[in-house]
Backbone as numpy.savetxt, mean C-alpha at the origin, in Angstrom:
# Nx Ny Nz CAx CAy CAz Cx Cy Cz
10.91 -22.13 -13.15 9.97 -22.32 -14.25 10.66 -21.95 -15.56
10.54 -22.76 -16.60 11.22 -22.47 -17.87 10.76 -21.16 -18.48
11.67 -20.55 -19.25 11.32 -19.31 -19.92 10.17 -19.53 -20.89
9.22 -18.59 -20.91 8.09 -18.71 -21.83 6.94 -19.49 -21.27
7.02 -19.94 -20.01 5.93 -20.69 -19.39 5.40 -19.86 -18.24
4.09 -19.65 -18.19 3.48 -18.80 -17.19 2.47 -19.61 -16.40
2.33 -19.26 -15.11 1.43 -20.01 -14.25 0.07 -19.33 -14.19
-0.97 -20.05 -14.52 -2.33 -19.56 -14.48 -2.78 -19.48 -13.02
-3.80 -18.63 -12.74 -4.26 -18.46 -11.37 -4.82 -19.76 -10.78
-5.22 -20.71 -11.61 -5.71 -21.99 -11.10 -4.60 -23.02 -10.95
-3.39 -22.63 -11.25 -2.27 -23.54 -11.06 -1.76 -24.16 -12.34
-2.47 -23.92 -13.46 -2.02 -24.45 -14.74 -0.80 -23.68 -15.23
0.07 -24.37 -15.93 1.21 -23.72 -16.56 0.86 -23.42 -18.02
0.85 -22.15 -18.36 0.47 -21.73 -19.70 1.70 -21.37 -20.51
1.79 -21.92 -21.69 2.88 -21.56 -22.60 2.53 -20.26 -23.29
3.52 -19.68 -23.95 3.28 -18.44 -24.72 2.16 -18.64 -25.74
2.18 -19.79 -26.42 1.18 -20.03 -27.46 -0.22 -20.15 -26.86
-0.31 -20.80 -25.70 -1.61 -20.95 -25.04 -2.16 -19.59 -24.62
-1.30 -18.73 -24.09 -1.76 -17.40 -23.69 -2.25 -16.61 -24.89
-1.56 -16.76 -26.03 -1.98 -16.03 -27.23 -3.34 -16.54 -27.71
-3.57 -17.85 -27.59 -4.87 -18.40 -27.98 -5.98 -17.87 -27.09
-5.70 -17.76 -25.77 -6.70 -17.23 -24.85 -7.00 -15.77 -25.19
-5.95 -14.98 -25.47 -6.13 -13.57 -25.83 -6.98 -13.45 -27.10
-6.69 -14.31 -28.07 -7.42 -14.25 -29.33 -8.89 -14.62 -29.13
-9.14 -15.62 -28.25 -10.51 -16.08 -28.01 -11.33 -14.99 -27.32
-10.70 -14.26 -26.37 -11.42 -13.24 -25.60 -11.58 -11.94 -26.36
-10.61 -11.58 -27.16 -10.62 -10.27 -27.82 -10.87 -10.34 -29.32
-10.78 -11.54 -29.88 -10.96 -11.67 -31.33 -9.71 -11.36 -32.11
-8.62 -11.15 -31.41 -7.36 -10.87 -32.10 -6.22 -11.52 -31.33
-5.17 -11.77 -32.04 -4.00 -12.41 -31.45 -3.01 -11.33 -31.02
-2.71 -11.28 -29.74 -1.85 -10.23 -29.22 -0.41 -10.71 -29.10
0.48 -9.87 -29.54 1.90 -10.18 -29.36 2.29 -9.86 -27.92
3.45 -10.36 -27.50 3.92 -10.07 -26.14 4.09 -8.57 -25.92
4.63 -7.88 -26.94 4.86 -6.45 -26.80 3.54 -5.69 -26.66
2.54 -6.11 -27.46 1.24 -5.43 -27.40 0.58 -5.69 -26.05
0.70 -6.90 -25.55 0.11 -7.25 -24.25 0.74 -6.41 -23.13
2.08 -6.27 -23.18 2.76 -5.46 -22.17 2.31 -4.00 -22.24
2.13 -3.51 -23.50 1.71 -2.12 -23.67 0.31 -1.91 -23.10
-0.61 -2.84 -23.36 -1.97 -2.73 -22.83 -1.96 -2.73 -21.31
-1.14 -3.60 -20.73 -1.05 -3.68 -19.28 -0.52 -2.38 -18.70
0.52 -1.83 -19.32 1.10 -0.59 -18.81 0.13 0.57 -18.96
-0.59 0.64 -20.11 -1.55 1.73 -20.33 -2.68 1.67 -19.31
-3.07 0.45 -18.92 -4.20 0.28 -18.02 -3.81 0.51 -16.57
-2.64 0.02 -16.16 -2.27 0.04 -14.75 -1.13 0.99 -14.43
-0.36 1.37 -15.45 0.80 2.21 -15.20 2.03 1.42 -14.81
1.95 0.07 -14.87 3.06 -0.78 -14.47 3.55 -1.61 -15.66
4.85 -1.81 -15.70 5.42 -2.73 -16.67 5.06 -4.16 -16.28
4.86 -5.01 -17.27 4.54 -6.41 -16.99 5.29 -7.29 -17.97
5.87 -8.35 -17.47 6.61 -9.26 -18.32 7.11 -10.43 -17.53
8.10 -11.16 -18.05 8.60 -12.32 -17.35 9.29 -11.92 -16.05
9.72 -10.66 -15.94 10.39 -10.20 -14.74 9.41 -9.67 -13.70
8.09 -9.88 -13.91 7.08 -9.31 -13.03 7.26 -9.76 -11.59
7.62 -11.03 -11.40 7.83 -11.53 -10.05 8.94 -10.79 -9.33
9.98 -10.44 -10.06 11.09 -9.70 -9.47 10.63 -8.30 -9.09
9.83 -7.68 -9.95 9.31 -6.34 -9.67 8.44 -6.36 -8.42
7.55 -7.35 -8.32 6.67 -7.45 -7.17 7.46 -7.67 -5.90
8.50 -8.51 -5.98 9.33 -8.77 -4.81 10.03 -7.50 -4.36
10.53 -6.71 -5.32 11.19 -5.45 -4.98 10.21 -4.48 -4.35
9.00 -4.40 -4.90 7.98 -3.50 -4.37 7.61 -3.88 -2.94
7.49 -5.19 -2.68 7.17 -5.63 -1.33 8.27 -5.25 -0.36
9.53 -5.38 -0.80 10.65 -5.03 0.06 10.63 -3.54 0.41
10.34 -2.70 -0.58 10.26 -1.26 -0.35 9.09 -0.93 0.58
7.97 -1.60 0.38 6.81 -1.35 1.23 7.10 -1.76 2.67
7.84 -2.86 2.85 8.21 -3.29 4.20 9.11 -2.27 4.89
10.05 -1.68 4.13 10.91 -0.65 4.69 10.09 0.55 5.16
9.16 0.98 4.31 8.33 2.12 4.67 7.45 1.79 5.87
6.96 0.55 5.93 6.13 0.13 7.06 6.88 0.19 8.37
8.11 -0.31 8.39 8.91 -0.28 9.63 9.26 1.15 10.02
9.53 1.98 9.01 9.81 3.39 9.25 8.60 4.07 9.89
7.41 3.74 9.38 6.18 4.33 9.90 5.92 3.88 11.33
6.18 2.61 11.64 6.00 2.11 13.01 6.86 2.90 13.99
8.12 3.14 13.64 9.01 3.91 14.50 8.48 5.35 14.66
8.02 5.91 13.55 7.52 7.27 13.57 6.34 7.41 14.52
5.38 6.50 14.42 4.17 6.60 15.24 4.45 6.30 16.71
5.41 5.43 16.98 5.78 5.16 18.37 6.39 6.40 19.02
7.06 7.23 18.22 7.58 8.50 18.73 6.47 9.54 18.87
5.47 9.44 18.00 4.40 10.44 17.97 3.44 10.27 19.15
3.06 9.03 19.45 2.11 8.77 20.53 2.86 8.63 21.86
2.16 8.97 22.93 2.75 8.87 24.26 2.44 7.51 24.89
3.41 6.97 25.59 3.21 5.75 26.40 2.64 4.59 25.57
3.24 4.33 24.44 2.78 3.21 23.62 3.55 1.95 23.99
2.96 0.82 23.68 3.62 -0.46 23.89 3.82 -1.11 22.53
5.01 -1.02 21.95 5.24 -1.62 20.63 5.15 -3.14 20.69
4.64 -3.71 19.63 4.55 -5.16 19.50 5.78 -5.69 18.75
6.08 -6.97 18.87 7.20 -7.54 18.11 6.97 -7.41 16.60
8.04 -7.49 15.83 7.95 -7.40 14.38 7.04 -8.51 13.84
6.18 -8.16 12.89 5.24 -9.09 12.25 4.16 -9.58 13.23
3.88 -8.80 14.26 2.79 -9.15 15.16 1.47 -9.13 14.38
0.66 -10.18 14.46 -0.56 -10.22 13.65 -1.60 -9.19 14.09
-2.08 -8.40 13.13 -3.21 -7.52 13.38 -2.91 -6.09 13.78
-1.89 -5.88 14.59 -1.61 -4.50 15.04 -0.14 -4.36 15.41
0.31 -3.09 15.45 1.73 -2.81 15.68 2.05 -2.31 17.09
1.06 -1.65 17.72 1.31 -1.19 19.08 -0.01 -0.94 19.81
0.10 -0.92 21.14 -1.03 -0.57 22.00 -0.84 0.88 22.43
-1.88 1.69 22.31 -1.79 3.07 22.76 -2.02 3.12 24.27
-1.88 4.31 24.85 -2.00 4.46 26.30 -3.40 4.13 26.81
-4.39 4.14 25.92 -5.77 3.80 26.31 -6.10 2.33 26.07
-5.11 1.59 25.62 -5.31 0.16 25.43 -5.86 -0.24 24.07
-5.97 0.71 23.15 -6.46 0.39 21.80 -5.34 -0.22 20.96
-5.72 -1.17 20.11 -4.76 -1.80 19.21 -4.69 -1.00 17.91
-3.49 -0.54 17.58 -3.31 0.35 16.42 -2.40 -0.32 15.41
-2.86 -0.37 14.17 -2.07 -0.90 13.07 -1.58 0.26 12.23
-0.29 0.41 12.08 0.27 1.54 11.33 0.35 1.22 9.84
0.00 2.20 9.04 0.04 2.06 7.59 0.68 3.30 6.97
1.44 3.10 5.93 2.09 4.22 5.26 2.10 3.98 3.76
1.99 5.07 3.02 2.01 4.94 1.57 2.46 6.25 0.94
3.23 6.13 -0.14 3.57 7.30 -0.95 2.50 7.46 -2.04
2.32 8.68 -2.46 1.32 8.96 -3.49 1.73 8.29 -4.80
0.80 7.54 -5.38 1.06 6.88 -6.66 0.22 7.54 -7.74
0.68 7.38 -8.98 0.04 8.07 -10.11 -0.37 7.06 -11.18
-1.48 6.35 -10.98 -1.93 5.41 -12.02 -2.38 6.16 -13.26
-2.20 5.51 -14.40 -2.63 6.14 -15.65 -4.15 6.18 -15.72
-4.66 7.26 -16.27 -6.09 7.44 -16.49 -6.88 7.38 -15.18
-6.26 7.80 -14.08 -6.93 7.84 -12.79 -6.29 8.91 -11.93
-6.99 9.30 -10.88 -6.48 10.32 -9.99 -5.33 9.77 -9.13
-4.38 10.62 -8.74 -3.34 10.17 -7.80 -3.97 9.61 -6.53
-3.36 8.59 -5.97 -4.00 7.88 -4.86 -2.99 7.35 -3.86
-3.40 7.34 -2.59 -2.67 6.61 -1.56 -3.44 5.32 -1.31
-2.82 4.19 -1.60 -3.48 2.91 -1.43 -2.85 2.17 -0.24
-3.56 2.17 0.87 -3.07 1.53 2.09 -3.51 0.07 2.11
-2.55 -0.82 2.24 -2.85 -2.24 2.29 -3.23 -2.63 3.72
-4.45 -3.12 3.90 -4.95 -3.46 5.23 -4.90 -4.95 5.53
-4.94 -5.78 4.50 -4.95 -7.23 4.71 -4.34 -7.91 3.49
-3.90 -9.16 3.69 -3.29 -9.91 2.60 -4.32 -10.29 1.53
-5.48 -10.72 1.96 -6.56 -11.08 1.03 -7.87 -11.11 1.79
-8.97 -11.34 1.07 -10.29 -11.28 1.69 -10.56 -12.40 2.68
-9.72 -13.44 2.64 -9.87 -14.54 3.59 -9.08 -14.30 4.87
-8.28 -13.23 4.89 -7.47 -12.92 6.07 -7.59 -11.43 6.39
-8.82 -10.97 6.58 -9.07 -9.57 6.89 -8.59 -9.23 8.30
-8.23 -7.98 8.49 -7.75 -7.55 9.80 -8.93 -7.17 10.68
-9.36 -8.10 11.52 -10.45 -7.86 12.45 -9.93 -7.60 13.87
-8.62 -7.50 14.00 -8.00 -7.36 15.32 -7.80 -5.91 15.71
-7.31 -5.10 14.78 -6.98 -3.70 15.09 -8.23 -2.89 15.42
-8.08 -1.96 16.36 -9.15 -1.01 16.68 -9.06 0.23 15.82
-7.84 0.59 15.45 -7.60 1.77 14.62 -6.53 1.47 13.58
-6.64 2.18 12.46 -5.59 2.17 11.44 -5.00 3.58 11.38
-3.70 3.68 11.72 -3.00 4.96 11.67 -2.32 5.06 10.32
-2.85 5.89 9.45 -2.40 5.96 8.05 -1.63 7.26 7.80
-0.37 7.12 7.44 0.47 8.27 7.12 0.67 8.32 5.61
0.33 9.45 5.01 0.46 9.63 3.57 1.66 10.51 3.27
2.57 9.99 2.43 3.77 10.73 2.05 3.62 11.24 0.62
4.37 12.30 0.34 4.26 12.91 -0.98 5.04 12.14 -2.04
6.28 11.76 -1.72 7.17 11.22 -2.75 8.22 10.34 -2.10
8.58 9.21 -2.73 9.58 8.32 -2.14 10.97 8.94 -2.06
11.23 9.99 -2.84 12.54 10.61 -2.81 12.72 11.57 -1.64
11.61 12.00 -1.03 11.71 12.98 0.05 11.01 12.52 1.33
9.98 11.70 1.20 9.22 11.19 2.35 8.74 12.31 3.27
8.08 13.29 2.67 7.45 14.34 3.46 6.00 13.96 3.75
5.64 13.81 5.03 4.24 13.46 5.34 3.31 14.63 5.03
2.21 14.33 4.37 1.26 15.39 3.99 -0.12 15.20 4.61
-0.43 13.97 5.00 -1.71 13.69 5.68 -1.51 12.61 6.72
-2.30 12.68 7.78 -2.28 11.64 8.80 -3.72 11.39 9.24
-4.17 10.17 9.02 -5.52 9.78 9.42 -5.47 8.70 10.50
-6.28 8.84 11.52 -6.46 7.81 12.54 -7.88 7.29 12.38
-8.01 6.17 11.67 -9.32 5.71 11.22 -9.79 4.52 12.05
-10.96 4.61 12.68 -11.49 3.46 13.43 -11.76 2.29 12.49
-11.60 1.10 13.01 -11.79 -0.08 12.16 -13.23 -0.25 11.71
-14.18 0.34 12.47 -15.59 0.22 12.09 -16.09 1.40 11.27
-15.17 2.30 10.87 -15.56 3.40 9.98 -15.96 2.82 8.62
-16.78 3.56 7.89 -17.24 3.08 6.59 -16.71 4.01 5.50
-16.40 3.42 4.34 -15.98 4.25 3.21 -17.19 4.82 2.50
-16.96 5.56 1.44 -18.07 6.23 0.76 -19.02 5.27 0.06
-18.62 3.98 -0.01 -19.49 2.97 -0.60 -20.25 2.18 0.47
-20.08 2.58 1.73 -20.81 1.95 2.82 -20.17 0.69 3.38
-18.93 0.42 3.03 -18.24 -0.77 3.53 -17.35 -0.42 4.71
-17.38 -1.27 5.74 -16.53 -1.05 6.89 -15.06 -1.23 6.51
-14.22 -0.43 7.15 -12.80 -0.45 6.82 -12.18 -1.82 7.09
-12.58 -2.47 8.19 -11.98 -3.78 8.48 -12.57 -4.92 7.66
-13.45 -4.58 6.72 -13.93 -5.56 5.74 -13.20 -5.41 4.40
-12.20 -4.52 4.37 -11.48 -4.25 3.13 -10.07 -4.82 3.19
-9.55 -5.17 2.02 -8.14 -5.57 1.94 -7.25 -4.37 1.72
-7.81 -3.30 1.19 -7.04 -2.08 0.95 -7.93 -0.86 1.02
-7.37 0.24 1.48 -8.11 1.49 1.59 -7.46 2.52 0.67
-8.19 2.94 -0.34 -7.68 3.91 -1.29 -8.23 5.30 -1.00
-7.33 6.27 -0.85 -7.74 7.66 -0.64 -7.13 8.48 -1.77
-7.97 8.95 -2.67 -7.47 9.70 -3.81 -7.17 11.14 -3.40
-6.21 11.72 -4.08 -5.80 13.10 -3.78 -6.71 14.08 -4.52
-7.98 14.04 -4.16 -8.98 14.94 -4.73 -9.72 15.64 -3.60
-10.24 16.84 -3.82 -10.95 17.56 -2.75 -12.11 16.76 -2.17
-12.87 16.06 -3.02 -14.04 15.33 -2.55 -13.64 14.19 -1.61
-12.64 13.41 -2.02 -12.23 12.26 -1.21 -11.54 12.72 0.08
-10.69 13.73 -0.01 -10.02 14.24 1.19 -11.03 14.82 2.17
-12.08 15.45 1.66 -13.12 16.00 2.53 -13.86 14.88 3.25
-14.08 13.76 2.54 -14.80 12.64 3.16 -14.04 12.09 4.35
-12.71 11.94 4.20 -11.90 11.34 5.27 -11.38 12.38 6.26
-11.74 13.66 6.09 -11.23 14.71 6.98 -11.70 14.54 8.42
-12.80 13.84 8.61 -13.31 13.62 9.98 -12.35 12.79 10.82
-11.46 12.05 10.15 -10.49 11.22 10.88 -9.07 11.77 10.77
-8.92 12.93 10.12 -7.59 13.47 9.93 -7.09 14.17 11.19
-5.81 13.99 11.50 -5.17 14.60 12.66 -4.15 15.63 12.18
-3.80 16.57 13.07 -2.80 17.59 12.69 -1.50 16.94 12.22
-0.95 17.52 11.17 0.23 16.93 10.53 1.53 17.50 11.09
1.45 18.61 11.87 2.68 19.30 12.29 3.58 18.42 13.16
2.99 17.67 14.11 3.81 16.82 14.97 4.39 15.64 14.19
3.65 15.16 13.20 4.15 14.08 12.36 5.37 14.56 11.58
5.28 15.76 11.03 6.40 16.35 10.28 7.61 16.51 11.20
7.36 16.99 12.41 8.44 17.19 13.38 9.15 15.89 13.70
8.38 14.83 13.96 8.97 13.52 14.27 9.71 12.98 13.06
9.13 13.15 11.88 9.74 12.64 10.65 11.07 13.35 10.39
11.10 14.66 10.58 12.33 15.42 10.38 13.41 14.97 11.36
13.00 14.73 12.60 13.94 14.25 13.61 14.52 12.90 13.24
13.67 12.03 12.70 14.14 10.69 12.33 15.08 10.74 11.13
14.84 11.66 10.22 15.72 11.77 9.06 17.13 12.20 9.48
17.21 12.93 10.59 18.50 13.40 11.08 19.18 12.39 11.99
18.43 11.39 12.43 18.97 10.37 13.34 19.44 9.17 12.52
20.71 8.87 12.58 21.27 7.78 11.77 20.68 6.43 12.14
20.18 6.29 13.38 19.62 5.01 13.81 18.21 4.79 13.28
17.52 5.89 12.96 16.13 5.79 12.52 15.96 6.04 11.03
16.88 6.79 10.45 16.71 7.23 9.06 16.84 6.06 8.10
16.16 6.16 6.97 16.29 5.19 5.89 16.74 5.95 4.66
17.44 5.29 3.74 17.91 5.99 2.54 16.75 6.51 1.72
16.70 7.81 1.50 15.63 8.38 0.70 15.76 7.92 -0.74
14.63 7.77 -1.41 14.65 7.32 -2.79 14.64 5.82 -2.92
14.60 5.09 -1.79 14.60 3.62 -1.86 13.22 3.06 -1.63
12.23 3.94 -1.50 10.88 3.48 -1.15 9.90 4.00 -2.17
8.93 3.14 -2.52 7.86 3.60 -3.39 6.55 3.00 -2.93
């Protein structure tokens, strides 16, 4: 796509001038590219620009690394599991009781003007919700530079969030690092000591370890 041309969500290609006209129509003022980027960063905490696609691609790659790391971790944590092939739809392994478990992992993120949060991605979009998994095994890490697990939740797919929505009806599950939110999900929290033990073992094993600081 040529420089200065952006693709609208409906498939239209918008030029820089067209985007400025839309901004002016919605806000009553004409926004420069720099101002638009600043507003986006202030609102979301992320840089936005022509390189956004590259940033998203890099983020997906890092998330995939953390996901595979988490799958290995949980297969070591649970007894007698049956791992599924890579990219198996809906779940990552069968536990010894025959339940389908989808592993999820996330490092704590710090959005601007909001509480720190672990945002676990459960589905690609609302048209492809995960109705297959029986449980979501969610491992929360403190920081991408150290990957120390701090929480572990084993959440049934039919559990409901504080807004009354079932977990398997969501595309993402956000757990904020606040006493109120952590207390709500504490009913599904499991002891973290064995997770830490497995994680430490994997960091020392060259076959399982991943370069620290490469994941966010």
